[in-house]
Biopython code that builds the backbone (N, CA, C, O; Angstrom):
import numpy as np
from Bio.PDB.StructureBuilder import StructureBuilder

atoms = [
    (1, "UNK", "N", (51.992, -11.436, 51.708)),
    (1, "UNK", "CA", (51.228, -11.964, 50.598)),
    (1, "UNK", "C", (49.901, -11.223, 50.531)),
    (1, "UNK", "O", (49.228, -11.024, 51.542)),
    (2, "UNK", "N", (49.542, -10.821, 49.322)),
    (2, "UNK", "CA", (48.266, -10.164, 49.081)),
    (2, "UNK", "C", (47.536, -10.982, 48.034)),
    (2, "UNK", "O", (48.090, -11.292, 46.979)),
    (3, "UNK", "N", (46.306, -11.327, 48.322)),
    (3, "UNK", "CA", (45.510, -12.083, 47.361)),
    (3, "UNK", "C", (44.225, -11.327, 47.087)),
    (3, "UNK", "O", (43.479, -10.991, 48.007)),
    (4, "UNK", "N", (43.973, -11.062, 45.817)),
    (4, "UNK", "CA", (42.768, -10.349, 45.424)),
    (4, "UNK", "C", (41.569, -11.290, 45.510)),
    (4, "UNK", "O", (41.716, -12.491, 45.283)),
    (5, "UNK", "N", (40.394, -10.769, 45.830)),
    (5, "UNK", "CA", (39.211, -11.628, 45.861)),
    (5, "UNK", "C", (38.859, -12.098, 44.455)),
    (5, "UNK", "O", (39.097, -11.384, 43.481)),
    (6, "UNK", "N", (38.296, -13.290, 44.349)),
    (6, "UNK", "CA", (37.859, -13.814, 43.050)),
    (6, "UNK", "C", (36.476, -13.273, 42.739)),
    (6, "UNK", "O", (35.547, -13.386, 43.539)),
    (7, "UNK", "N", (36.361, -12.683, 41.559)),
    (7, "UNK", "CA", (35.083, -12.141, 41.117)),
    (7, "UNK", "C", (34.796, -12.665, 39.722)),
    (7, "UNK", "O", (35.717, -12.978, 38.968)),
    (8, "UNK", "N", (33.523, -12.762, 39.379)),
    (8, "UNK", "CA", (33.159, -13.165, 38.029)),
    (8, "UNK", "C", (33.560, -12.077, 37.046)),
    (8, "UNK", "O", (33.456, -10.887, 37.342)),
    (9, "UNK", "N", (34.019, -12.499, 35.874)),
    (9, "UNK", "CA", (34.364, -11.572, 34.810)),
    (9, "UNK", "C", (33.233, -11.552, 33.795)),
    (9, "UNK", "O", (32.532, -12.551, 33.632)),
    (10, "UNK", "N", (33.046, -10.434, 33.115)),
    (10, "UNK", "CA", (32.071, -10.386, 32.023)),
    (10, "UNK", "C", (32.727, -10.003, 30.718)),
    (10, "UNK", "O", (32.213, -10.341, 29.651)),
    (11, "UNK", "N", (33.861, -9.298, 30.770)),
    (11, "UNK", "CA", (34.579, -8.914, 29.557)),
    (11, "UNK", "C", (36.061, -8.778, 29.873)),
    (11, "UNK", "O", (36.442, -8.503, 31.011)),
    (12, "UNK", "N", (36.885, -8.971, 28.865)),
    (12, "UNK", "CA", (38.331, -8.842, 29.046)),
    (12, "UNK", "C", (38.831, -7.494, 28.546)),
    (12, "UNK", "O", (39.919, -7.059, 28.922)),
    (13, "UNK", "N", (38.049, -6.831, 27.705)),
    (13, "UNK", "CA", (38.465, -5.520, 27.230)),
    (13, "UNK", "C", (37.578, -5.006, 26.117)),
    (13, "UNK", "O", (36.816, -5.758, 25.508)),
    (14, "UNK", "N", (37.691, -3.696, 25.857)),
    (14, "UNK", "CA", (36.944, -3.050, 24.779)),
    (14, "UNK", "C", (37.880, -2.116, 24.025)),
    (14, "UNK", "O", (38.865, -1.625, 24.576)),
    (15, "UNK", "N", (37.559, -1.880, 22.767)),
    (15, "UNK", "CA", (38.303, -0.925, 21.943)),
    (15, "UNK", "C", (37.334, -0.346, 20.917)),
    (15, "UNK", "O", (36.333, -0.973, 20.571)),
    (16, "UNK", "N", (37.643, 0.852, 20.437)),
    (16, "UNK", "CA", (36.791, 1.518, 19.450)),
    (16, "UNK", "C", (37.632, 1.803, 18.213)),
    (16, "UNK", "O", (38.738, 2.332, 18.320)),
    (17, "UNK", "N", (37.104, 1.450, 17.025)),
    (17, "UNK", "CA", (37.841, 1.694, 15.784)),
    (17, "UNK", "C", (37.539, 3.084, 15.235)),
    (17, "UNK", "O", (36.732, 3.818, 15.804)),
    (18, "UNK", "N", (38.181, 3.442, 14.140)),
    (18, "UNK", "CA", (38.033, 4.765, 13.542)),
    (18, "UNK", "C", (36.632, 5.071, 13.028)),
    (18, "UNK", "O", (36.296, 6.235, 12.814)),
    (19, "UNK", "N", (35.808, 4.039, 12.827)),
    (19, "UNK", "CA", (34.422, 4.232, 12.388)),
    (19, "UNK", "C", (33.453, 4.305, 13.551)),
    (19, "UNK", "O", (32.243, 4.411, 13.346)),
    (20, "UNK", "N", (33.971, 4.250, 14.775)),
    (20, "UNK", "CA", (33.116, 4.336, 15.956)),
    (20, "UNK", "C", (32.533, 3.016, 16.414)),
    (20, "UNK", "O", (31.761, 2.979, 17.372)),
    (21, "UNK", "N", (32.895, 1.915, 15.733)),
    (21, "UNK", "CA", (32.408, 0.601, 16.177)),
    (21, "UNK", "C", (33.135, 0.187, 17.449)),
    (21, "UNK", "O", (34.315, 0.482, 17.639)),
    (22, "UNK", "N", (32.403, -0.499, 18.309)),
    (22, "UNK", "CA", (32.955, -0.940, 19.587)),
    (22, "UNK", "C", (33.233, -2.440, 19.497)),
    (22, "UNK", "O", (32.348, -3.224, 19.154)),
    (23, "UNK", "N", (34.453, -2.825, 19.804)),
    (23, "UNK", "CA", (34.903, -4.217, 19.771)),
    (23, "UNK", "C", (35.079, -4.672, 21.212)),
    (23, "UNK", "O", (35.807, -4.042, 21.980)),
    (24, "UNK", "N", (34.415, -5.763, 21.583)),
    (24, "UNK", "CA", (34.429, -6.237, 22.965)),
    (24, "UNK", "C", (34.871, -7.700, 22.998)),
    (24, "UNK", "O", (34.320, -8.540, 22.288)),
    (25, "UNK", "N", (35.866, -7.992, 23.826)),
    (25, "UNK", "CA", (36.221, -9.387, 24.100)),
    (25, "UNK", "C", (35.432, -9.771, 25.339)),
    (25, "UNK", "O", (35.725, -9.316, 26.445)),
    (26, "UNK", "N", (34.427, -10.614, 25.141)),
    (26, "UNK", "CA", (33.544, -11.012, 26.227)),
    (26, "UNK", "C", (33.737, -12.498, 26.517)),
    (26, "UNK", "O", (34.480, -13.180, 25.812)),
    (27, "UNK", "N", (33.074, -12.993, 27.544)),
    (27, "UNK", "CA", (33.246, -14.378, 27.955)),
    (27, "UNK", "C", (31.997, -15.193, 27.671)),
    (27, "UNK", "O", (30.880, -14.739, 27.923)),
    (28, "UNK", "N", (32.187, -16.398, 27.146)),
    (28, "UNK", "CA", (31.101, -17.361, 26.990)),
    (28, "UNK", "C", (30.742, -17.988, 28.337)),
    (28, "UNK", "O", (29.591, -18.340, 28.592)),
    (29, "UNK", "N", (31.748, -18.114, 29.179)),
    (29, "UNK", "CA", (31.602, -18.728, 30.503)),
    (29, "UNK", "C", (32.768, -18.270, 31.369)),
    (29, "UNK", "O", (33.719, -17.669, 30.869)),
    (30, "UNK", "N", (32.697, -18.548, 32.646)),
    (30, "UNK", "CA", (33.808, -18.246, 33.542)),
    (30, "UNK", "C", (34.926, -19.262, 33.322)),
    (30, "UNK", "O", (34.651, -20.444, 33.116)),
    (31, "UNK", "N", (36.190, -18.817, 33.364)),
    (31, "UNK", "CA", (37.304, -19.761, 33.218)),
    (31, "UNK", "C", (37.297, -20.800, 34.344)),
    (31, "UNK", "O", (37.057, -20.481, 35.508)),
    (32, "UNK", "N", (37.569, -22.051, 33.960)),
    (32, "UNK", "CA", (37.680, -23.118, 34.955)),
    (32, "UNK", "C", (38.975, -22.944, 35.746)),
    (32, "UNK", "O", (39.866, -22.196, 35.342)),
    (33, "UNK", "N", (39.065, -23.628, 36.851)),
    (33, "UNK", "CA", (40.252, -23.541, 37.713)),
    (33, "UNK", "C", (41.527, -23.877, 36.938)),
    (33, "UNK", "O", (42.550, -23.213, 37.105)),
    (34, "UNK", "N", (41.466, -24.915, 36.086)),
    (34, "UNK", "CA", (42.671, -25.327, 35.349)),
    (34, "UNK", "C", (43.028, -24.358, 34.216)),
    (34, "UNK", "O", (44.091, -24.505, 33.612)),
    (35, "UNK", "N", (42.177, -23.376, 33.911)),
    (35, "UNK", "CA", (42.448, -22.387, 32.870)),
    (35, "UNK", "C", (42.945, -21.056, 33.442)),
    (35, "UNK", "O", (43.362, -20.177, 32.688)),
    (36, "UNK", "N", (42.905, -20.906, 34.743)),
    (36, "UNK", "CA", (43.243, -19.624, 35.353)),
    (36, "UNK", "C", (44.748, -19.480, 35.555)),
    (36, "UNK", "O", (45.452, -20.434, 35.885)),
    (37, "UNK", "N", (45.209, -18.255, 35.344)),
    (37, "UNK", "CA", (46.600, -17.915, 35.578)),
    (37, "UNK", "C", (46.640, -16.641, 36.405)),
    (37, "UNK", "O", (45.738, -15.806, 36.332)),
    (38, "UNK", "N", (47.671, -16.510, 37.173)),
    (38, "UNK", "CA", (47.854, -15.326, 37.990)),
    (38, "UNK", "C", (49.285, -14.840, 37.870)),
    (38, "UNK", "O", (50.064, -15.361, 37.072)),
    (39, "UNK", "N", (49.621, -13.848, 38.659)),
    (39, "UNK", "CA", (50.966, -13.293, 38.658)),
    (39, "UNK", "C", (51.493, -13.312, 40.078)),
    (39, "UNK", "O", (50.861, -12.780, 40.991)),
    (40, "UNK", "N", (52.665, -13.931, 40.267)),
    (40, "UNK", "CA", (53.367, -13.859, 41.539)),
    (40, "UNK", "C", (54.344, -12.698, 41.461)),
    (40, "UNK", "O", (55.162, -12.622, 40.544)),
    (41, "UNK", "N", (54.254, -11.796, 42.429)),
    (41, "UNK", "CA", (55.119, -10.632, 42.442)),
    (41, "UNK", "C", (55.997, -10.690, 43.685)),
    (41, "UNK", "O", (55.514, -10.944, 44.789)),
    (42, "UNK", "N", (57.284, -10.453, 43.497)),
    (42, "UNK", "CA", (58.235, -10.456, 44.599)),
    (42, "UNK", "C", (58.932, -9.109, 44.641)),
    (42, "UNK", "O", (59.394, -8.611, 43.615)),
    (43, "UNK", "N", (59.009, -8.519, 45.827)),
    (43, "UNK", "CA", (59.716, -7.259, 46.026)),
    (43, "UNK", "C", (60.756, -7.493, 47.106)),
    (43, "UNK", "O", (60.446, -8.034, 48.167)),
    (44, "UNK", "N", (62.000, -7.081, 46.836)),
    (44, "UNK", "CA", (63.072, -7.248, 47.828)),
    (44, "UNK", "C", (63.909, -5.976, 47.877)),
    (44, "UNK", "O", (63.953, -5.202, 46.921)),
    (45, "UNK", "N", (64.571, -5.781, 49.014)),
    (45, "UNK", "CA", (65.473, -4.636, 49.179)),
    (45, "UNK", "C", (66.817, -5.155, 49.643)),
    (45, "UNK", "O", (66.914, -6.009, 50.524)),
    (46, "UNK", "N", (67.855, -4.610, 49.021)),
    (46, "UNK", "CA", (69.210, -4.987, 49.394)),
    (46, "UNK", "C", (70.119, -3.792, 49.159)),
    (46, "UNK", "O", (70.215, -3.283, 48.042)),
    (47, "UNK", "N", (70.783, -3.349, 50.212)),
    (47, "UNK", "CA", (71.696, -2.211, 50.093)),
    (47, "UNK", "C", (71.022, -0.945, 49.609)),
    (47, "UNK", "O", (71.629, -0.158, 48.883)),
    (48, "UNK", "N", (69.774, -0.736, 50.002)),
    (48, "UNK", "CA", (69.038, 0.455, 49.593)),
    (48, "UNK", "C", (68.451, 0.366, 48.193)),
    (48, "UNK", "O", (67.813, 1.310, 47.728)),
    (49, "UNK", "N", (68.659, -0.755, 47.519)),
    (49, "UNK", "CA", (68.117, -0.941, 46.178)),
    (49, "UNK", "C", (66.905, -1.853, 46.239)),
    (49, "UNK", "O", (66.952, -2.925, 46.842)),
    (50, "UNK", "N", (65.825, -1.421, 45.613)),
    (50, "UNK", "CA", (64.596, -2.201, 45.598)),
    (50, "UNK", "C", (64.501, -2.950, 44.275)),
    (50, "UNK", "O", (64.731, -2.374, 43.212)),
    (51, "UNK", "N", (64.163, -4.231, 44.340)),
    (51, "UNK", "CA", (63.986, -5.045, 43.146)),
    (51, "UNK", "C", (62.596, -5.660, 43.167)),
    (51, "UNK", "O", (62.091, -6.074, 44.210)),
    (52, "UNK", "N", (61.991, -5.707, 41.981)),
    (52, "UNK", "CA", (60.671, -6.300, 41.860)),
    (52, "UNK", "C", (60.687, -7.263, 40.681)),
    (52, "UNK", "O", (61.239, -6.955, 39.624)),
    (53, "UNK", "N", (60.076, -8.431, 40.870)),
    (53, "UNK", "CA", (59.960, -9.378, 39.766)),
    (53, "UNK", "C", (58.535, -9.900, 39.720)),
    (53, "UNK", "O", (57.858, -10.007, 40.742)),
    (54, "UNK", "N", (58.096, -10.225, 38.503)),
    (54, "UNK", "CA", (56.755, -10.760, 38.308)),
    (54, "UNK", "C", (56.879, -12.035, 37.488)),
    (54, "UNK", "O", (57.645, -12.098, 36.527)),
    (55, "UNK", "N", (56.110, -13.054, 37.880)),
    (55, "UNK", "CA", (56.168, -14.331, 37.177)),
    (55, "UNK", "C", (54.760, -14.919, 37.115)),
    (55, "UNK", "O", (54.067, -14.993, 38.130)),
    (56, "UNK", "N", (54.331, -15.346, 35.893)),
    (56, "UNK", "CA", (53.010, -15.970, 35.788)),
    (56, "UNK", "C", (52.963, -17.281, 36.568)),
    (56, "UNK", "O", (53.957, -18.002, 36.657)),
    (57, "UNK", "N", (51.802, -17.572, 37.127)),
    (57, "UNK", "CA", (51.618, -18.844, 37.831)),
    (57, "UNK", "C", (50.327, -19.486, 37.344)),
    (57, "UNK", "O", (49.411, -18.796, 36.896)),
    (58, "UNK", "N", (50.260, -20.785, 37.432)),
    (58, "UNK", "CA", (49.095, -21.509, 36.947)),
    (58, "UNK", "C", (49.451, -22.271, 35.687)),
    (58, "UNK", "O", (50.628, -22.482, 35.392)),
    (59, "UNK", "N", (48.441, -22.681, 34.947)),
    (59, "UNK", "CA", (48.647, -23.490, 33.751)),
    (59, "UNK", "C", (48.952, -22.589, 32.552)),
    (59, "UNK", "O", (48.067, -22.286, 31.752)),
    (60, "UNK", "N", (50.201, -22.171, 32.437)),
    (60, "UNK", "CA", (50.596, -21.285, 31.335)),
    (60, "UNK", "C", (50.863, -22.051, 30.043)),
    (60, "UNK", "O", (51.109, -21.437, 29.005)),
    (61, "UNK", "N", (50.820, -23.372, 30.090)),
    (61, "UNK", "CA", (51.044, -24.180, 28.883)),
    (61, "UNK", "C", (49.768, -24.368, 28.064)),
    (61, "UNK", "O", (49.841, -24.665, 26.871)),
    (62, "UNK", "N", (48.617, -24.202, 28.678)),
    (62, "UNK", "CA", (47.338, -24.354, 27.980)),
    (62, "UNK", "C", (47.175, -23.204, 26.990)),
    (62, "UNK", "O", (47.270, -22.038, 27.375)),
    (63, "UNK", "N", (46.930, -23.520, 25.719)),
    (63, "UNK", "CA", (46.868, -22.485, 24.684)),
    (63, "UNK", "C", (45.484, -22.298, 24.068)),
    (63, "UNK", "O", (45.207, -21.226, 23.530)),
    (64, "UNK", "N", (44.612, -23.292, 24.126)),
    (64, "UNK", "CA", (43.295, -23.168, 23.491)),
    (64, "UNK", "C", (42.186, -23.216, 24.540)),
    (64, "UNK", "O", (42.330, -23.830, 25.598)),
    (65, "UNK", "N", (41.082, -22.555, 24.217)),
    (65, "UNK", "CA", (39.942, -22.483, 25.132)),
    (65, "UNK", "C", (38.699, -22.057, 24.348)),
    (65, "UNK", "O", (38.794, -21.568, 23.222)),
    (66, "UNK", "N", (37.549, -22.250, 24.959)),
    (66, "UNK", "CA", (36.297, -21.757, 24.376)),
    (66, "UNK", "C", (35.691, -20.652, 25.246)),
    (66, "UNK", "O", (34.499, -20.365, 25.139)),
    (67, "UNK", "N", (36.493, -20.043, 26.090)),
    (67, "UNK", "CA", (36.005, -19.029, 27.033)),
    (67, "UNK", "C", (35.614, -17.727, 26.326)),
    (67, "UNK", "O", (34.621, -17.106, 26.706)),
    (68, "UNK", "N", (36.367, -17.299, 25.310)),
    (68, "UNK", "CA", (36.223, -15.941, 24.781)),
    (68, "UNK", "C", (35.435, -15.845, 23.481)),
    (68, "UNK", "O", (35.344, -16.798, 22.707)),
    (69, "UNK", "N", (34.870, -14.658, 23.270)),
    (69, "UNK", "CA", (34.108, -14.323, 22.072)),
    (69, "UNK", "C", (34.375, -12.852, 21.775)),
    (69, "UNK", "O", (34.462, -12.034, 22.691)),
    (70, "UNK", "N", (34.503, -12.522, 20.497)),
    (70, "UNK", "CA", (34.687, -11.142, 20.071)),
    (70, "UNK", "C", (33.359, -10.639, 19.508)),
    (70, "UNK", "O", (32.817, -11.220, 18.568)),
    (71, "UNK", "N", (32.835, -9.553, 20.088)),
    (71, "UNK", "CA", (31.578, -8.965, 19.636)),
    (71, "UNK", "C", (31.855, -7.575, 19.073)),
    (71, "UNK", "O", (32.676, -6.830, 19.607)),
    (72, "UNK", "N", (31.154, -7.234, 17.978)),
    (72, "UNK", "CA", (31.318, -5.933, 17.341)),
    (72, "UNK", "C", (29.972, -5.216, 17.369)),
    (72, "UNK", "O", (28.949, -5.772, 16.969)),
    (73, "UNK", "N", (29.991, -3.969, 17.850)),
    (73, "UNK", "CA", (28.775, -3.168, 17.966)),
    (73, "UNK", "C", (28.903, -1.899, 17.120)),
    (73, "UNK", "O", (29.990, -1.340, 16.974)),
    (74, "UNK", "N", (27.783, -1.463, 16.572)),
    (74, "UNK", "CA", (27.744, -0.202, 15.828)),
    (74, "UNK", "C", (27.916, 0.949, 16.823)),
    (74, "UNK", "O", (27.789, 0.746, 18.031)),
    (75, "UNK", "N", (28.204, 2.152, 16.325)),
    (75, "UNK", "CA", (28.294, 3.310, 17.232)),
    (75, "UNK", "C", (27.003, 3.547, 18.018)),
    (75, "UNK", "O", (27.023, 4.161, 19.085)),
    (76, "UNK", "N", (25.865, 3.050, 17.475)),
    (76, "UNK", "CA", (24.574, 3.205, 18.162)),
    (76, "UNK", "C", (24.306, 2.083, 19.162)),
    (76, "UNK", "O", (23.290, 2.113, 19.856)),
    (77, "UNK", "N", (25.190, 1.099, 19.248)),
    (77, "UNK", "CA", (25.034, 0.009, 20.212)),
    (77, "UNK", "C", (24.395, -1.252, 19.662)),
    (77, "UNK", "O", (24.132, -2.183, 20.424)),
    (78, "UNK", "N", (24.135, -1.313, 18.350)),
    (78, "UNK", "CA", (23.539, -2.499, 17.731)),
    (78, "UNK", "C", (24.626, -3.554, 17.503)),
    (78, "UNK", "O", (25.708, -3.248, 17.003)),
    (79, "UNK", "N", (24.319, -4.798, 17.879)),
    (79, "UNK", "CA", (25.268, -5.888, 17.674)),
    (79, "UNK", "C", (25.391, -6.167, 16.182)),
    (79, "UNK", "O", (24.406, -6.522, 15.534)),
    (80, "UNK", "N", (26.596, -6.011, 15.631)),
    (80, "UNK", "CA", (26.838, -6.243, 14.207)),
    (80, "UNK", "C", (27.285, -7.671, 13.936)),
    (80, "UNK", "O", (27.014, -8.218, 12.867)),
    (81, "UNK", "N", (27.961, -8.268, 14.887)),
    (81, "UNK", "CA", (28.454, -9.626, 14.690)),
    (81, "UNK", "C", (29.193, -10.130, 15.901)),
    (81, "UNK", "O", (29.527, -9.378, 16.816)),
    (82, "UNK", "N", (29.441, -11.433, 15.885)),
    (82, "UNK", "CA", (30.101, -12.093, 17.006)),
    (82, "UNK", "C", (30.935, -13.246, 16.460)),
    (82, "UNK", "O", (30.477, -14.001, 15.602)),
    (83, "UNK", "N", (32.155, -13.374, 16.960)),
    (83, "UNK", "CA", (33.061, -14.426, 16.502)),
    (83, "UNK", "C", (33.651, -15.163, 17.704)),
    (83, "UNK", "O", (34.013, -14.531, 18.697)),
    (84, "UNK", "N", (33.752, -16.489, 17.626)),
    (84, "UNK", "CA", (34.425, -17.211, 18.709)),
    (84, "UNK", "C", (35.937, -16.971, 18.630)),
    (84, "UNK", "O", (36.491, -16.806, 17.543)),
    (85, "UNK", "N", (36.582, -16.956, 19.767)),
    (85, "UNK", "CA", (38.042, -16.841, 19.852)),
    (85, "UNK", "C", (38.514, -18.091, 20.583)),
    (85, "UNK", "O", (38.064, -18.366, 21.695)),
    (86, "UNK", "N", (39.413, -18.847, 19.969)),
    (86, "UNK", "CA", (39.802, -20.138, 20.552)),
    (86, "UNK", "C", (41.132, -20.100, 21.297)),
    (86, "UNK", "O", (41.762, -21.139, 21.497)),
    (87, "UNK", "N", (41.563, -18.908, 21.707)),
    (87, "UNK", "CA", (42.776, -18.765, 22.514)),
    (87, "UNK", "C", (42.497, -17.777, 23.644)),
    (87, "UNK", "O", (41.440, -17.149, 23.676)),
    (88, "UNK", "N", (43.431, -17.643, 24.555)),
    (88, "UNK", "CA", (43.255, -16.776, 25.714)),
    (88, "UNK", "C", (43.543, -15.328, 25.336)),
    (88, "UNK", "O", (44.457, -15.054, 24.557)),
    (89, "UNK", "N", (42.767, -14.410, 25.885)),
    (89, "UNK", "CA", (42.915, -12.988, 25.579)),
    (89, "UNK", "C", (43.010, -12.210, 26.889)),
    (89, "UNK", "O", (42.168, -12.349, 27.776)),
    (90, "UNK", "N", (44.057, -11.386, 26.990)),
    (90, "UNK", "CA", (44.249, -10.540, 28.166)),
    (90, "UNK", "C", (44.077, -9.057, 27.856)),
    (90, "UNK", "O", (44.106, -8.227, 28.765)),
    (91, "UNK", "N", (43.899, -8.717, 26.581)),
    (91, "UNK", "CA", (43.703, -7.321, 26.210)),
    (91, "UNK", "C", (43.359, -7.191, 24.739)),
    (91, "UNK", "O", (43.639, -8.088, 23.943)),
    (92, "UNK", "N", (42.745, -6.060, 24.380)),
    (92, "UNK", "CA", (42.380, -5.773, 22.985)),
    (92, "UNK", "C", (42.794, -4.340, 22.679)),
    (92, "UNK", "O", (42.606, -3.438, 23.495)),
    (93, "UNK", "N", (43.365, -4.142, 21.483)),
    (93, "UNK", "CA", (43.847, -2.832, 21.070)),
    (93, "UNK", "C", (43.544, -2.648, 19.586)),
    (93, "UNK", "O", (43.535, -3.612, 18.821)),
    (94, "UNK", "N", (43.296, -1.395, 19.187)),
    (94, "UNK", "CA", (43.092, -1.072, 17.784)),
    (94, "UNK", "C", (44.007, 0.089, 17.434)),
    (94, "UNK", "O", (44.080, 1.085, 18.154)),
    (95, "UNK", "N", (44.705, -0.057, 16.312)),
    (95, "UNK", "CA", (45.531, 1.031, 15.772)),
    (95, "UNK", "C", (45.296, 1.061, 14.270)),
    (95, "UNK", "O", (45.652, 0.120, 13.560)),
    (96, "UNK", "N", (44.701, 2.136, 13.792)),
    (96, "UNK", "CA", (44.363, 2.238, 12.374)),
    (96, "UNK", "C", (43.376, 1.155, 11.985)),
    (96, "UNK", "O", (42.319, 1.024, 12.604)),
    (97, "UNK", "N", (43.711, 0.375, 10.960)),
    (97, "UNK", "CA", (42.823, -0.711, 10.533)),
    (97, "UNK", "C", (43.288, -2.069, 11.069)),
    (97, "UNK", "O", (42.968, -3.108, 10.491)),
    (98, "UNK", "N", (44.032, -2.060, 12.156)),
    (98, "UNK", "CA", (44.542, -3.298, 12.747)),
    (98, "UNK", "C", (43.952, -3.516, 14.141)),
    (98, "UNK", "O", (43.908, -2.614, 14.978)),
    (99, "UNK", "N", (43.501, -4.753, 14.351)),
    (99, "UNK", "CA", (42.969, -5.178, 15.646)),
    (99, "UNK", "C", (43.995, -6.131, 16.250)),
    (99, "UNK", "O", (44.445, -7.064, 15.585)),
    (100, "UNK", "N", (44.363, -5.900, 17.499)),
    (100, "UNK", "CA", (45.330, -6.739, 18.191)),
    (100, "UNK", "C", (44.676, -7.355, 19.420)),
    (100, "UNK", "O", (44.113, -6.641, 20.250)),
    (101, "UNK", "N", (44.747, -8.666, 19.537)),
    (101, "UNK", "CA", (44.315, -9.377, 20.742)),
    (101, "UNK", "C", (45.579, -9.883, 21.408)),
    (101, "UNK", "O", (46.421, -10.512, 20.766)),
    (102, "UNK", "N", (45.708, -9.606, 22.697)),
    (102, "UNK", "CA", (46.946, -9.860, 23.423)),
    (102, "UNK", "C", (46.779, -11.017, 24.387)),
    (102, "UNK", "O", (45.867, -11.020, 25.214)),
    (103, "UNK", "N", (47.656, -11.993, 24.282)),
    (103, "UNK", "CA", (47.750, -13.097, 25.231)),
    (103, "UNK", "C", (49.016, -12.860, 26.051)),
    (103, "UNK", "O", (50.112, -13.209, 25.614)),
    (104, "UNK", "N", (48.874, -12.279, 27.214)),
    (104, "UNK", "CA", (50.026, -11.883, 28.029)),
    (104, "UNK", "C", (50.632, -13.029, 28.829)),
    (104, "UNK", "O", (51.844, -13.061, 29.042)),
    (105, "UNK", "N", (49.809, -13.961, 29.271)),
    (105, "UNK", "CA", (50.269, -14.962, 30.233)),
    (105, "UNK", "C", (50.681, -16.297, 29.628)),
    (105, "UNK", "O", (51.370, -17.082, 30.278)),
    (106, "UNK", "N", (50.276, -16.558, 28.415)),
    (106, "UNK", "CA", (50.554, -17.869, 27.801)),
    (106, "UNK", "C", (51.300, -17.664, 26.494)),
    (106, "UNK", "O", (50.722, -17.807, 25.416)),
    (107, "UNK", "N", (52.552, -17.336, 26.584)),
    (107, "UNK", "CA", (53.365, -17.141, 25.398)),
    (107, "UNK", "C", (53.630, -15.685, 25.078)),
    (107, "UNK", "O", (54.446, -15.388, 24.205)),
    (108, "UNK", "N", (52.962, -14.769, 25.761)),
    (108, "UNK", "CA", (53.164, -13.330, 25.568)),
    (108, "UNK", "C", (53.187, -12.961, 24.092)),
    (108, "UNK", "O", (54.212, -12.531, 23.563)),
    (109, "UNK", "N", (52.043, -13.133, 23.431)),
    (109, "UNK", "CA", (51.999, -12.810, 22.008)),
    (109, "UNK", "C", (50.750, -12.024, 21.651)),
    (109, "UNK", "O", (49.740, -12.054, 22.354)),
    (110, "UNK", "N", (50.859, -11.311, 20.519)),
    (110, "UNK", "CA", (49.744, -10.581, 19.944)),
    (110, "UNK", "C", (49.222, -11.344, 18.736)),
    (110, "UNK", "O", (49.995, -11.910, 17.963)),
    (111, "UNK", "N", (47.908, -11.354, 18.582)),
    (111, "UNK", "CA", (47.267, -11.848, 17.369)),
    (111, "UNK", "C", (46.796, -10.606, 16.632)),
    (111, "UNK", "O", (46.098, -9.772, 17.210)),
    (112, "UNK", "N", (47.166, -10.471, 15.370)),
    (112, "UNK", "CA", (46.856, -9.272, 14.606)),
    (112, "UNK", "C", (45.861, -9.579, 13.491)),
    (112, "UNK", "O", (45.998, -10.572, 12.776)),
    (113, "UNK", "N", (44.854, -8.708, 13.353)),
    (113, "UNK", "CA", (43.838, -8.859, 12.314)),
    (113, "UNK", "C", (43.649, -7.521, 11.624)),
    (113, "UNK", "O", (43.830, -6.468, 12.237)),
    (114, "UNK", "N", (43.285, -7.561, 10.341)),
    (114, "UNK", "CA", (42.968, -6.342, 9.607)),
    (114, "UNK", "C", (41.464, -6.121, 9.657)),
    (114, "UNK", "O", (40.689, -7.041, 9.396)),
    (115, "UNK", "N", (41.055, -4.919, 9.988)),
    (115, "UNK", "CA", (39.640, -4.559, 10.042)),
    (115, "UNK", "C", (39.217, -4.105, 8.652)),
    (115, "UNK", "O", (39.774, -3.157, 8.098)),
    (116, "UNK", "N", (38.235, -4.786, 8.102)),
    (116, "UNK", "CA", (37.720, -4.420, 6.779)),
    (116, "UNK", "C", (36.425, -3.652, 6.940)),
    (116, "UNK", "O", (35.622, -3.946, 7.826)),
    (117, "UNK", "N", (36.228, -2.678, 6.091)),
    (117, "UNK", "CA", (34.965, -1.932, 6.099)),
    (117, "UNK", "C", (33.888, -2.792, 5.480)),
    (117, "UNK", "O", (34.145, -3.534, 4.532)),
    (118, "UNK", "N", (32.676, -2.695, 6.014)),
    (118, "UNK", "CA", (31.551, -3.483, 5.497)),
    (118, "UNK", "C", (30.900, -2.831, 4.300)),
    (118, "UNK", "O", (29.940, -3.369, 3.750)),
]
sb = StructureBuilder()
sb.init_structure("model")
sb.init_model(0)
sb.init_chain("A")
sb.init_seg("    ")
for serial, (resi, resn, name, xyz) in enumerate(atoms, 1):
    if name == "N":
        sb.init_residue(resn, " ", resi, " ")
    sb.init_atom(name, np.array(xyz, "f"), 0.0, 1.0, " ", f" {name:<3s}", serial, name[0])
structure = sb.get_structure()
């Protein structure tokens, strides 16, 4: 068994759009114990074949939270705006004019938004 040390988080991810704006999923607060999820990984060998499985652990049924916030910065680093996010976010991605926020552990889904020019 390997257990990683618990450290405070400050952001869940960053992405840059085609206009050079920086999008950051940051935290309003640290997740409470009942909001945390982890991954149990099992590795086994049988007959020279190695198998690995991963399974989320923790409260994977919880879907809403006030932990996250989406912040948008200009290419020069000026804060342009900030929006609350009321669900869990494990990653952020941008492709073209689409912003994707990924919830990997609680339903494994993407939330998709269109980026509009100001």
